DODO-31492 format. One record per residue (C-alpha): residue number from 1; residue in one letter; y, x, z. Coordinates in steps of 0.02 Angstrom, whole numbers. Example, Ala and Ser with C-alpha at 12.3 -4.5 7.8 and 13.67 -1.06 7.14 Angstrom:
<pts>
<pt num="1" residuo="a" yy="-225" xx="615" zz="390"/>
<pt num="2" residuo="s" yy="-53" xx="684" zz="357"/>
</pts>
This chain:
<pts>
<pt num="1" residuo="m" yy="-1448" xx="-87" zz="2849"/>
<pt num="2" residuo="d" yy="-1468" xx="-36" zz="2666"/>
<pt num="3" residuo="i" yy="-1378" xx="-114" zz="2517"/>
<pt num="4" residuo="t" yy="-1527" xx="-217" zz="2459"/>
<pt num="5" residuo="t" yy="-1546" xx="-305" zz="2627"/>
<pt num="6" residuo="l" yy="-1360" xx="-340" zz="2631"/>
<pt num="7" residuo="i" yy="-1364" xx="-420" zz="2459"/>
<pt num="8" residuo="l" yy="-1513" xx="-529" zz="2506"/>
<pt num="9" residuo="l" yy="-1422" xx="-586" zz="2660"/>
<pt num="10" residuo="i" yy="-1268" xx="-633" zz="2559"/>
<pt num="11" residuo="v" yy="-1373" xx="-727" zz="2430"/>
<pt num="12" residuo="s" yy="-1464" xx="-822" zz="2568"/>
<pt num="13" residuo="v" yy="-1300" xx="-872" zz="2649"/>
<pt num="14" residuo="v" yy="-1235" xx="-933" zz="2481"/>
<pt num="15" residuo="n" yy="-1394" xx="-1037" zz="2455"/>
<pt num="16" residuo="l" yy="-1378" xx="-1113" zz="2627"/>
<pt num="17" residuo="i" yy="-1198" xx="-1161" zz="2592"/>
<pt num="18" residuo="i" yy="-1248" xx="-1240" zz="2427"/>
<pt num="19" residuo="l" yy="-1393" xx="-1334" zz="2508"/>
<pt num="20" residuo="f" yy="-1277" xx="-1394" zz="2644"/>
<pt num="21" residuo="i" yy="-1154" xx="-1460" zz="2516"/>
<pt num="22" residuo="v" yy="-1294" xx="-1542" zz="2418"/>
<pt num="23" residuo="f" yy="-1372" xx="-1626" zz="2572"/>
<pt num="24" residuo="s" yy="-1202" xx="-1687" zz="2623"/>
<pt num="25" residuo="k" yy="-1181" xx="-1773" zz="2459"/>
<pt num="26" residuo="t" yy="-1359" xx="-1839" zz="2468"/>
<pt num="27" residuo="n" yy="-1323" xx="-1928" zz="2629"/>
<pt num="28" residuo="q" yy="-1182" xx="-2017" zz="2543"/>
<pt num="29" residuo="k" yy="-1281" xx="-2055" zz="2388"/>
<pt num="30" residuo="n" yy="-1467" xx="-2055" zz="2400"/>
<pt num="31" residuo="t" yy="-1491" xx="-2118" zz="2225"/>
<pt num="32" residuo="d" yy="-1500" xx="-1947" zz="2135"/>
<pt num="33" residuo="l" yy="-1641" xx="-1866" zz="2235"/>
<pt num="34" residuo="p" yy="-1748" xx="-1809" zz="2087"/>
<pt num="35" residuo="e" yy="-1597" xx="-1731" zz="2004"/>
<pt num="36" residuo="l" yy="-1553" xx="-1643" zz="2165"/>
<pt num="37" residuo="k" yy="-1726" xx="-1568" zz="2178"/>
<pt num="38" residuo="n" yy="-1711" xx="-1506" zz="2002"/>
<pt num="39" residuo="r" yy="-1546" xx="-1424" zz="2040"/>
<pt num="40" residuo="i" yy="-1617" xx="-1342" zz="2195"/>
<pt num="41" residuo="a" yy="-1764" xx="-1276" zz="2098"/>
<pt num="42" residuo="t" yy="-1647" xx="-1213" zz="1963"/>
<pt num="43" residuo="l" yy="-1537" xx="-1132" zz="2093"/>
<pt num="44" residuo="q" yy="-1687" xx="-1048" zz="2173"/>
<pt num="45" residuo="d" yy="-1742" xx="-981" zz="2005"/>
<pt num="46" residuo="q" yy="-1569" xx="-915" zz="1971"/>
<pt num="47" residuo="t" yy="-1564" xx="-836" zz="2143"/>
<pt num="48" residuo="t" yy="-1733" xx="-755" zz="2118"/>
<pt num="49" residuo="q" yy="-1680" xx="-690" zz="1947"/>
<pt num="50" residuo="t" yy="-1516" xx="-626" zz="2017"/>
<pt num="51" residuo="f" yy="-1607" xx="-538" zz="2155"/>
<pt num="52" residuo="a" yy="-1729" xx="-460" zz="2030"/>
<pt num="53" residuo="n" yy="-1584" xx="-403" zz="1921"/>
<pt num="54" residuo="m" yy="-1492" xx="-331" zz="2070"/>
<pt num="55" residuo="n" yy="-1649" xx="-244" zz="2130"/>
<pt num="56" residuo="e" yy="-1674" xx="-169" zz="1957"/>
<pt num="57" residuo="r" yy="-1494" xx="-110" zz="1956"/>
<pt num="58" residuo="m" yy="-1514" xx="-34" zz="2127"/>
<pt num="59" residuo="i" yy="-1668" xx="60" zz="2068"/>
<pt num="60" residuo="r" yy="-1571" xx="125" zz="1919"/>
<pt num="61" residuo="i" yy="-1425" xx="173" zz="2032"/>
<pt num="62" residuo="e" yy="-1540" xx="266" zz="2151"/>
<pt num="63" residuo="t" yy="-1623" xx="353" zz="2003"/>
<pt num="64" residuo="n" yy="-1452" xx="403" zz="1934"/>
<pt num="65" residuo="v" yy="-1396" xx="462" zz="2106"/>
<pt num="66" residuo="d" yy="-1553" xx="571" zz="2123"/>
<pt num="67" residuo="r" yy="-1527" xx="642" zz="1949"/>
<pt num="68" residuo="v" yy="-1343" xx="678" zz="1982"/>
<pt num="69" residuo="t" yy="-1387" xx="758" zz="2149"/>
<pt num="70" residuo="k" yy="-1516" xx="870" zz="2064"/>
<pt num="71" residuo="d" yy="-1393" xx="914" zz="1925"/>
<pt num="72" residuo="i" yy="-1260" xx="957" zz="2053"/>
<pt num="73" residuo="g" yy="-1383" xx="1066" zz="2150"/>
<pt num="74" residuo="t" yy="-1441" xx="1153" zz="1990"/>
<pt num="75" residuo="n" yy="-1262" xx="1182" zz="1932"/>
<pt num="76" residuo="f" yy="-1214" xx="1247" zz="2104"/>
<pt num="77" residuo="r" yy="-1358" xx="1372" zz="2104"/>
<pt num="78" residuo="e" yy="-1319" xx="1427" zz="1927"/>
<pt num="79" residuo="n" yy="-1134" xx="1445" zz="1966"/>
<pt num="80" residuo="r" yy="-1172" xx="1541" zz="2125"/>
<pt num="81" residuo="k" yy="-1288" xx="1659" zz="2031"/>
<pt num="82" residuo="e" yy="-1159" xx="1682" zz="1894"/>
<pt num="83" residuo="i" yy="-1024" xx="1718" zz="2024"/>
<pt num="84" residuo="s" yy="-1140" xx="1841" zz="2112"/>
<pt num="85" residuo="d" yy="-1182" xx="1927" zz="1948"/>
<pt num="86" residuo="n" yy="-998" xx="1937" zz="1900"/>
<pt num="87" residuo="f" yy="-953" xx="2006" zz="2070"/>
<pt num="88" residuo="g" yy="-1089" xx="2139" zz="2055"/>
<pt num="89" residuo="l" yy="-1025" xx="2185" zz="1883"/>
<pt num="90" residuo="v" yy="-846" xx="2197" zz="1947"/>
<pt num="91" residuo="q" yy="-905" xx="2304" zz="2094"/>
<pt num="92" residuo="k" yy="-1004" xx="2418" zz="1979"/>
<pt num="93" residuo="t" yy="-857" xx="2435" zz="1861"/>
<pt num="94" residuo="l" yy="-741" xx="2473" zz="2006"/>
<pt num="95" residuo="d" yy="-860" xx="2605" zz="2075"/>
<pt num="96" residuo="t" yy="-873" xx="2685" zz="1904"/>
<pt num="97" residuo="r" yy="-684" xx="2691" zz="1885"/>
<pt num="98" residuo="v" yy="-662" xx="2763" zz="2060"/>
<pt num="99" residuo="r" yy="-791" xx="2899" zz="2024"/>
<pt num="100" residuo="e" yy="-709" xx="2939" zz="1858"/>
<pt num="101" residuo="l" yy="-540" xx="2951" zz="1945"/>
<pt num="102" residuo="q" yy="-612" xx="3064" zz="2081"/>
<pt num="103" residuo="d" yy="-697" xx="3175" zz="1952"/>
<pt num="104" residuo="h" yy="-537" xx="3184" zz="1852"/>
<pt num="105" residuo="n" yy="-434" xx="3230" zz="2006"/>
<pt num="106" residuo="t" yy="-563" xx="3359" zz="2060"/>
<pt num="107" residuo="k" yy="-564" xx="3437" zz="1888"/>
<pt num="108" residuo="k" yy="-375" xx="3445" zz="1882"/>
<pt num="109" residuo="l" yy="-365" xx="3522" zz="2056"/>
<pt num="110" residuo="e" yy="-496" xx="3651" zz="2008"/>
<pt num="111" residuo="e" yy="-400" xx="3693" zz="1850"/>
<pt num="112" residuo="m" yy="-240" xx="3713" zz="1951"/>
<pt num="113" residuo="r" yy="-328" xx="3822" zz="2081"/>
<pt num="114" residuo="q" yy="-405" xx="3930" zz="1945"/>
<pt num="115" residuo="t" yy="-238" xx="3950" zz="1858"/>
<pt num="116" residuo="v" yy="-152" xx="4000" zz="2020"/>
<pt num="117" residuo="n" yy="-293" xx="4121" zz="2063"/>
<pt num="118" residuo="e" yy="-288" xx="4200" zz="1891"/>
<pt num="119" residuo="k" yy="-100" xx="4225" zz="1898"/>
<pt num="120" residuo="l" yy="-108" xx="4293" zz="2075"/>
<pt num="121" residuo="q" yy="-254" xx="4407" zz="2034"/>
<pt num="122" residuo="a" yy="-168" xx="4472" zz="1879"/>
<pt num="123" residuo="s" yy="-10" xx="4510" zz="1978"/>
<pt num="124" residuo="v" yy="-104" xx="4595" zz="2120"/>
<pt num="125" residuo="e" yy="-213" xx="4697" zz="2002"/>
<pt num="126" residuo="k" yy="-63" xx="4754" zz="1901"/>
<pt num="127" residuo="r" yy="32" xx="4814" zz="2054"/>
<pt num="128" residuo="f" yy="-116" xx="4899" zz="2135"/>
<pt num="129" residuo="n" yy="-173" xx="4980" zz="1973"/>
<pt num="130" residuo="e" yy="-2" xx="5059" zz="1962"/>
<pt num="131" residuo="s" yy="-13" xx="5113" zz="2144"/>
<pt num="132" residuo="f" yy="-187" xx="5186" zz="2132"/>
<pt num="133" residuo="k" yy="-147" xx="5277" zz="1973"/>
<pt num="134" residuo="t" yy="-40" xx="5387" zz="2082"/>
<pt num="135" residuo="i" yy="-182" xx="5395" zz="2209"/>
<pt num="136" residuo="s" yy="-301" xx="5458" zz="2075"/>
<pt num="137" residuo="t" yy="-181" xx="5598" zz="2037"/>
<pt num="138" residuo="q" yy="-174" xx="5644" zz="2220"/>
<pt num="139" residuo="l" yy="-363" xx="5634" zz="2233"/>
<pt num="140" residuo="t" yy="-374" xx="5766" zz="2098"/>
<pt num="141" residuo="q" yy="-266" xx="5876" zz="2206"/>
<pt num="142" residuo="v" yy="-381" xx="5841" zz="2353"/>
<pt num="143" residuo="y" yy="-533" xx="5897" zz="2254"/>
<pt num="144" residuo="q" yy="-441" xx="6055" zz="2208"/>
<pt num="145" residuo="g" yy="-401" xx="6080" zz="2390"/>
<pt num="146" residuo="l" yy="-586" xx="6077" zz="2433"/>
<pt num="147" residuo="g" yy="-598" xx="6246" zz="2350"/>
<pt num="148" residuo="e" yy="-496" xx="6313" zz="2493"/>
<pt num="149" residuo="m" yy="-626" xx="6261" zz="2622"/>
<pt num="150" residuo="k" yy="-691" xx="6438" zz="2623"/>
<pt num="151" residuo="t" yy="-531" xx="6489" zz="2710"/>
<pt num="152" residuo="l" yy="-562" xx="6356" zz="2839"/>
<pt num="153" residuo="a" yy="-735" xx="6429" zz="2872"/>
<pt num="154" residuo="n" yy="-657" xx="6592" zz="2928"/>
<pt num="155" residuo="g" yy="-569" xx="6502" zz="3070"/>
<pt num="156" residuo="v" yy="-720" xx="6408" zz="3136"/>
<pt num="157" residuo="g" yy="-742" xx="6525" zz="3282"/>
<pt num="158" residuo="d" yy="-567" xx="6494" zz="3345"/>
<pt num="159" residuo="l" yy="-588" xx="6308" zz="3318"/>
<pt num="160" residuo="k" yy="-745" xx="6303" zz="3426"/>
<pt num="161" residuo="k" yy="-648" xx="6382" zz="3568"/>
<pt num="162" residuo="v" yy="-514" xx="6252" zz="3552"/>
<pt num="163" residuo="m" yy="-644" xx="6113" zz="3558"/>
<pt num="164" residuo="e" yy="-720" xx="6165" zz="3724"/>
<pt num="165" residuo="g" yy="-609" xx="6047" zz="3827"/>
<pt num="166" residuo="v" yy="-589" xx="5858" zz="3804"/>
<pt num="167" residuo="k" yy="-403" xx="5864" zz="3840"/>
<pt num="168" residuo="t" yy="-381" xx="6010" zz="3721"/>
<pt num="169" residuo="r" yy="-473" xx="5916" zz="3584"/>
<pt num="170" residuo="g" yy="-362" xx="5764" zz="3609"/>
<pt num="171" residuo="i" yy="-204" xx="5869" zz="3598"/>
<pt num="172" residuo="y" yy="-270" xx="5958" zz="3445"/>
<pt num="173" residuo="g" yy="-309" xx="5794" zz="3355"/>
<pt num="174" residuo="e" yy="-142" xx="5717" zz="3401"/>
<pt num="175" residuo="v" yy="-44" xx="5871" zz="3347"/>
<pt num="176" residuo="q" yy="-135" xx="5880" zz="3182"/>
<pt num="177" residuo="l" yy="-109" xx="5694" zz="3152"/>
<pt num="178" residuo="g" yy="76" xx="5712" zz="3192"/>
<pt num="179" residuo="n" yy="94" xx="5856" zz="3070"/>
<pt num="180" residuo="i" yy="12" xx="5758" zz="2929"/>
<pt num="181" residuo="i" yy="116" xx="5602" zz="2959"/>
<pt num="182" residuo="s" yy="279" xx="5698" zz="2972"/>
<pt num="183" residuo="d" yy="238" xx="5791" zz="2810"/>
<pt num="184" residuo="t" yy="194" xx="5629" zz="2718"/>
<pt num="185" residuo="l" yy="323" xx="5507" zz="2785"/>
<pt num="186" residuo="s" yy="505" xx="5513" zz="2832"/>
<pt num="187" residuo="s" yy="553" xx="5496" zz="3015"/>
<pt num="188" residuo="d" yy="613" xx="5316" zz="2993"/>
<pt num="189" residuo="q" yy="445" xx="5263" zz="2921"/>
<pt num="190" residuo="y" yy="341" xx="5284" zz="3080"/>
<pt num="191" residuo="c" yy="350" xx="5277" zz="3269"/>
<pt num="192" residuo="e" yy="265" xx="5387" zz="3399"/>
<pt num="193" residuo="n" yy="182" xx="5331" zz="3562"/>
<pt num="194" residuo="i" yy="226" xx="5147" zz="3540"/>
<pt num="195" residuo="a" yy="147" xx="4990" zz="3613"/>
<pt num="196" residuo="t" yy="98" xx="4886" zz="3461"/>
<pt num="197" residuo="k" yy="11" xx="4744" zz="3552"/>
<pt num="198" residuo="k" yy="124" xx="4614" zz="3629"/>
<pt num="199" residuo="g" yy="110" xx="4610" zz="3818"/>
<pt num="200" residuo="s" yy="7" xx="4770" zz="3826"/>
<pt num="201" residuo="s" yy="57" xx="4940" zz="3896"/>
<pt num="202" residuo="d" yy="-69" xx="5035" zz="3789"/>
<pt num="203" residuo="r" yy="22" xx="5152" zz="3671"/>
<pt num="204" residuo="v" yy="-47" xx="5210" zz="3506"/>
<pt num="205" residuo="e" yy="-11" xx="5390" zz="3454"/>
<pt num="206" residuo="f" yy="72" xx="5342" zz="3290"/>
<pt num="207" residuo="a" yy="119" xx="5179" zz="3202"/>
<pt num="208" residuo="v" yy="176" xx="5173" zz="3022"/>
<pt num="209" residuo="k" yy="313" xx="5046" zz="2984"/>
<pt num="210" residuo="m" yy="265" xx="4922" zz="2849"/>
<pt num="211" residuo="p" yy="374" xx="4787" zz="2768"/>
<pt num="212" residuo="g" yy="350" xx="4610" zz="2834"/>
<pt num="213" residuo="k" yy="391" xx="4443" zz="2754"/>
<pt num="214" residuo="d" yy="569" xx="4497" zz="2718"/>
<pt num="215" residuo="e" yy="681" xx="4648" zz="2735"/>
<pt num="216" residuo="s" yy="730" xx="4603" zz="2913"/>
<pt num="217" residuo="t" yy="553" xx="4606" zz="2982"/>
<pt num="218" residuo="q" yy="420" xx="4740" zz="2992"/>
<pt num="219" residuo="v" yy="243" xx="4764" zz="3053"/>
<pt num="220" residuo="f" yy="153" xx="4918" zz="3116"/>
<pt num="221" residuo="l" yy="-2" xx="5006" zz="3053"/>
<pt num="222" residuo="p" yy="-80" xx="5088" zz="3209"/>
<pt num="223" residuo="i" yy="-156" xx="5263" zz="3187"/>
<pt num="224" residuo="d" yy="-246" xx="5350" zz="3330"/>
<pt num="225" residuo="s" yy="-340" xx="5516" zz="3331"/>
<pt num="226" residuo="k" yy="-516" xx="5528" zz="3401"/>
<pt num="227" residuo="f" yy="-632" xx="5677" zz="3416"/>
<pt num="228" residuo="p" yy="-809" xx="5626" zz="3474"/>
<pt num="229" residuo="v" yy="-875" xx="5802" zz="3459"/>
<pt num="230" residuo="e" yy="-1013" xx="5817" zz="3592"/>
<pt num="231" residuo="n" yy="-1151" xx="5727" zz="3498"/>
<pt num="232" residuo="y" yy="-1085" xx="5800" zz="3337"/>
<pt num="233" residuo="q" yy="-1113" xx="5976" zz="3402"/>
<pt num="234" residuo="r" yy="-1287" xx="5927" zz="3459"/>
<pt num="235" residuo="l" yy="-1320" xx="5859" zz="3285"/>
<pt num="236" residuo="i" yy="-1264" xx="6023" zz="3207"/>
<pt num="237" residuo="a" yy="-1384" xx="6116" zz="3322"/>
<pt num="238" residuo="a" yy="-1525" xx="5999" zz="3270"/>
<pt num="239" residuo="y" yy="-1486" xx="6037" zz="3087"/>
<pt num="240" residuo="e" yy="-1496" xx="6223" zz="3123"/>
<pt num="241" residuo="q" yy="-1665" xx="6200" zz="3207"/>
<pt num="242" residuo="g" yy="-1729" xx="6085" zz="3070"/>
<pt num="243" residuo="d" yy="-1789" xx="5958" zz="3198"/>
<pt num="244" residuo="k" yy="-1792" xx="5789" zz="3107"/>
<pt num="245" residuo="t" yy="-1823" xx="5690" zz="3267"/>
<pt num="246" residuo="e" yy="-1672" xx="5768" zz="3352"/>
<pt num="247" residuo="i" yy="-1569" xx="5745" zz="3195"/>
<pt num="248" residuo="q" yy="-1603" xx="5558" zz="3192"/>
<pt num="249" residuo="k" yy="-1574" xx="5546" zz="3379"/>
<pt num="250" residuo="f" yy="-1403" xx="5626" zz="3376"/>
<pt num="251" residuo="q" yy="-1351" xx="5537" zz="3217"/>
<pt num="252" residuo="k" yy="-1377" xx="5373" zz="3310"/>
<pt num="253" residuo="a" yy="-1285" xx="5442" zz="3462"/>
<pt num="254" residuo="l" yy="-1139" xx="5497" zz="3353"/>
<pt num="255" residuo="a" yy="-1134" xx="5326" zz="3270"/>
<pt num="256" residuo="i" yy="-1124" xx="5242" zz="3441"/>
<pt num="257" residuo="d" yy="-981" xx="5359" zz="3493"/>
<pt num="258" residuo="v" yy="-882" xx="5321" zz="3336"/>
<pt num="259" residuo="k" yy="-908" xx="5132" zz="3353"/>
<pt num="260" residuo="e" yy="-851" xx="5137" zz="3535"/>
<pt num="261" residuo="q" yy="-692" xx="5229" zz="3485"/>
<pt num="262" residuo="a" yy="-662" xx="5106" zz="3342"/>
<pt num="263" residuo="k" yy="-683" xx="4959" zz="3462"/>
<pt num="264" residuo="k" yy="-555" xx="5034" zz="3582"/>
<pt num="265" residuo="i" yy="-426" xx="5056" zz="3444"/>
<pt num="266" residuo="s" yy="-456" xx="4880" zz="3379"/>
<pt num="267" residuo="t" yy="-443" xx="4802" zz="3553"/>
<pt num="268" residuo="k" yy="-291" xx="4899" zz="3611"/>
<pt num="269" residuo="y" yy="-180" xx="4910" zz="3459"/>
<pt num="270" residuo="i" yy="-217" xx="4775" zz="3327"/>
<pt num="271" residuo="d" yy="-109" xx="4620" zz="3355"/>
<pt num="272" residuo="p" yy="-61" xx="4522" zz="3196"/>
<pt num="273" residuo="p" yy="71" xx="4473" zz="3147"/>
<pt num="274" residuo="h" yy="154" xx="4614" zz="3246"/>
<pt num="275" residuo="t" yy="33" xx="4737" zz="3167"/>
<pt num="276" residuo="t" yy="-73" xx="4745" zz="3012"/>
<pt num="277" residuo="e" yy="-244" xx="4665" zz="3018"/>
<pt num="278" residuo="f" yy="-323" xx="4839" zz="3026"/>
<pt num="279" residuo="a" yy="-291" xx="5009" zz="3105"/>
<pt num="280" residuo="m" yy="-342" xx="5188" zz="3065"/>
<pt num="281" residuo="m" yy="-446" xx="5314" zz="3162"/>
<pt num="282" residuo="f" yy="-403" xx="5494" zz="3120"/>
<pt num="283" residuo="l" yy="-538" xx="5628" zz="3134"/>
<pt num="284" residuo="p" yy="-462" xx="5804" zz="3140"/>
<pt num="285" residuo="t" yy="-602" xx="5896" zz="3047"/>
<pt num="286" residuo="e" yy="-673" xx="5869" zz="2874"/>
<pt num="287" residuo="s" yy="-850" xx="5915" zz="2929"/>
<pt num="288" residuo="l" yy="-853" xx="5779" zz="3063"/>
<pt num="289" residuo="y" yy="-781" xx="5655" zz="2939"/>
<pt num="290" residuo="a" yy="-913" xx="5701" zz="2809"/>
<pt num="291" residuo="e" yy="-1054" xx="5684" zz="2937"/>
<pt num="292" residuo="i" yy="-996" xx="5509" zz="2986"/>
<pt num="293" residuo="l" yy="-990" xx="5457" zz="2803"/>
<pt num="294" residuo="r" yy="-1169" xx="5518" zz="2784"/>
<pt num="295" residuo="i" yy="-1234" xx="5395" zz="2914"/>
<pt num="296" residuo="p" yy="-1290" xx="5243" zz="2810"/>
<pt num="297" residuo="g" yy="-1183" xx="5087" zz="2834"/>
<pt num="298" residuo="l" yy="-1078" xx="5158" zz="2977"/>
<pt num="299" residuo="d" yy="-912" xx="5165" zz="2885"/>
<pt num="300" residuo="d" yy="-934" xx="4988" zz="2815"/>
<pt num="301" residuo="e" yy="-984" xx="4918" zz="2986"/>
<pt num="302" residuo="i" yy="-832" xx="4994" zz="3071"/>
<pt num="303" residuo="r" yy="-716" xx="4930" zz="2936"/>
<pt num="304" residuo="q" yy="-788" xx="4753" zz="2933"/>
<pt num="305" residuo="k" yy="-826" xx="4727" zz="3117"/>
<pt num="306" residuo="f" yy="-680" xx="4817" zz="3201"/>
<pt num="307" residuo="h" yy="-554" xx="4820" zz="3056"/>
<pt num="308" residuo="i" yy="-543" xx="5009" zz="3072"/>
<pt num="309" residuo="t" yy="-538" xx="5132" zz="2928"/>
<pt num="310" residuo="i" yy="-580" xx="5314" zz="2957"/>
<pt num="311" residuo="a" yy="-473" xx="5455" zz="2887"/>
<pt num="312" residuo="s" yy="-480" xx="5644" zz="2883"/>
<pt num="313" residuo="p" yy="-345" xx="5777" zz="2860"/>
<pt num="314" residuo="s" yy="-372" xx="5774" zz="2671"/>
<pt num="315" residuo="t" yy="-386" xx="5585" zz="2648"/>
<pt num="316" residuo="l" yy="-251" xx="5522" zz="2766"/>
<pt num="317" residuo="p" yy="-101" xx="5576" zz="2660"/>
<pt num="318" residuo="v" yy="-177" xx="5493" zz="2506"/>
<pt num="319" residuo="i" yy="-213" xx="5332" zz="2600"/>
<pt num="320" residuo="l" yy="-40" xx="5325" zz="2676"/>
<pt num="321" residuo="s" yy="44" xx="5352" zz="2508"/>
<pt num="322" residuo="g" yy="-61" xx="5217" zz="2427"/>
<pt num="323" residuo="l" yy="-29" xx="5092" zz="2566"/>
<pt num="324" residuo="l" yy="158" xx="5119" zz="2564"/>
<pt num="325" residuo="m" yy="167" xx="5095" zz="2376"/>
<pt num="326" residuo="g" yy="61" xx="4938" zz="2386"/>
<pt num="327" residuo="f" yy="159" xx="4859" zz="2527"/>
<pt num="328" residuo="r" yy="324" xx="4885" zz="2439"/>
<pt num="329" residuo="t" yy="276" xx="4746" zz="2319"/>
<pt num="330" residuo="l" yy="171" xx="4633" zz="2431"/>
<pt num="331" residuo="a" yy="220" xx="4560" zz="2601"/>
<pt num="332" residuo="i" yy="103" xx="4634" zz="2731"/>
<pt num="333" residuo="e" yy="70" xx="4470" zz="2823"/>
<pt num="334" residuo="k" yy="16" xx="4383" zz="2663"/>
<pt num="335" residuo="r" yy="-80" xx="4523" zz="2579"/>
<pt num="336" residuo="s" yy="-148" xx="4634" zz="2718"/>
<pt num="337" residuo="s" yy="-324" xx="4564" zz="2695"/>
<pt num="338" residuo="e" yy="-318" xx="4604" zz="2509"/>
<pt num="339" residuo="v" yy="-254" xx="4778" zz="2545"/>
<pt num="340" residuo="w" yy="-397" xx="4797" zz="2668"/>
<pt num="341" residuo="q" yy="-524" xx="4759" zz="2531"/>
<pt num="342" residuo="i" yy="-443" xx="4879" zz="2410"/>
<pt num="343" residuo="l" yy="-435" xx="5010" zz="2546"/>
<pt num="344" residuo="g" yy="-623" xx="4991" zz="2562"/>
<pt num="345" residuo="a" yy="-637" xx="5031" zz="2376"/>
<pt num="346" residuo="v" yy="-531" xx="5186" zz="2402"/>
<pt num="347" residuo="k" yy="-640" xx="5236" zz="2548"/>
<pt num="348" residuo="s" yy="-794" xx="5228" zz="2439"/>
<pt num="349" residuo="q" yy="-716" xx="5361" zz="2328"/>
<pt num="350" residuo="f" yy="-701" xx="5477" zz="2476"/>
<pt num="351" residuo="g" yy="-887" xx="5457" zz="2506"/>
<pt num="352" residuo="k" yy="-911" xx="5584" zz="2369"/>
<pt num="353" residuo="f" yy="-835" xx="5713" zz="2486"/>
<pt num="354" residuo="g" yy="-993" xx="5708" zz="2590"/>
<pt num="355" residuo="d" yy="-1097" xx="5810" zz="2470"/>
<pt num="356" residuo="l" yy="-959" xx="5937" zz="2442"/>
<pt num="357" residuo="l" yy="-924" xx="5957" zz="2626"/>
<pt num="358" residuo="e" yy="-1110" xx="5973" zz="2663"/>
<pt num="359" residuo="a" yy="-1112" xx="6135" zz="2566"/>
<pt num="360" residuo="t" yy="-961" xx="6194" zz="2665"/>
<pt num="361" residuo="k" yy="-1046" xx="6146" zz="2828"/>
<pt num="362" residuo="k" yy="-1198" xx="6251" zz="2784"/>
<pt num="363" residuo="k" yy="-1080" xx="6393" zz="2747"/>
<pt num="364" residuo="l" yy="-999" xx="6371" zz="2918"/>
<pt num="365" residuo="q" yy="-1168" xx="6377" zz="3002"/>
<pt num="366" residuo="e" yy="-1215" xx="6544" zz="2923"/>
</pts>
């Protein structure tokens, strides 16, 4: 039931009550009948007018309600859009601030890293420049010693006899390595026939003592002599015959021999932090050493893949002296990888020996 119907019902009830009262009085006094009819007519007119006025008001109320409802809906949509826009703006501002903060932090961290790297690099370069200044002096002595290779050529015949047996070659290499180490280092700076790998019974011929993190700890630099001479001798014969096919064949065979020996040393003796991150393979003749350096990429592959550096009778003392001087200022467990890289640079200097020793080799073959 709507409001209009309810109002009509109320008005009708009121009219009925009035008519009832009027008729009651009429029964008592029937003399004023015309006047009563006039009153009833007047009352009906008033009722009709009241109803019309109320209906008009109801229409205005409904119109106002519709307008208010529309205004509320419009305001709600506008407010919701404004809130959404403000939230998007806040989110965008927050994202911008977060990115700025991240960029700022990244920049600061990069600046700190660069500063630390620069200071560390400067310190390392200073110490190693001092160390390798001494090495340069000793290299000069090595070049001077190459002039004495002619004397070595006179003993090639005896050397070939010594090299006829595998066991004899091994003893020869080990003895020569021992002589060089004992001449370069003091007895308390190296060990002989020691197991450097924890839990292994394999013993390396020599291990140089290097300083560890502090004075109470030490690590070992394994050094083992190898003499893969069979394919080397075949290569020399191919050179004498001038057979390029055979030369390439035995160069590859010699490279395989050297890599196998390097792999054995790496597997048996390298065990950080008890040892350095690299070991050394000693070759007892300069001519074999020079021939290995002549094979493209072999020395770099052995050093990078197996962490083995190759040394000869003339280069080993220089390398040992340089390493000892470097490790006196840097802890081996923290800087062994840097020493390894610098050692590679030193090795590249010895590559120049190849051309000089090639001339000696030709002399030996005459």
